[in-house]
C-alpha positions in Angstrom: -145.0 32.6 -73.7 -141.9 34.5 -72.1 -142.0 36.3 -68.8 -143.0 40.1 -68.6 -139.4 41.1 -67.6 -138.2 38.6 -71.6 -140.1 41.2 -73.1 -139.3 44.7 -71.8 -135.5 43.2 -72.1 -136.6 43.1 -75.7 -138.2 46.1 -76.2 -135.5 48.1 -73.9 -133.7 51.5 -76.5 -130.5 50.0 -75.2 -129.0 47.3 -75.7 -129.3 43.7 -73.6 -127.4 40.7 -72.7 -127.5 37.5 -70.9 -124.4 36.0 -70.5 -123.3 32.4 -69.2 -120.1 31.4 -67.4 -117.5 31.1 -70.0 -118.3 34.7 -70.4 -120.6 33.4 -74.0 -123.5 35.5 -75.4 -126.2 33.6 -74.4 -128.6 36.1 -76.0 -129.0 40.0 -77.5 -131.9 42.2 -77.3 -132.6 42.9 -81.5 -131.3 47.3 -80.1 -127.0 45.2 -79.2 -127.2 43.2 -82.1 -126.3 46.3 -84.0 -124.3 47.8 -82.4 -122.8 44.1 -82.7 -123.4 43.3 -86.1 -120.6 44.0 -88.6 -119.4 47.1 -91.2 -120.0 45.8 -93.8 -117.8 48.0 -97.0 -120.2 48.9 -100.8 
């Protein structure tokens, strides 16, 4: 079960990320994932 804070971040309307000490993404919410998704050419 996730904490209430994790649930709020998961459903946040803005991009949120957890970053490790070596500056790598540890977790991102779906909104930030959508913003960071590479653009594909059709």
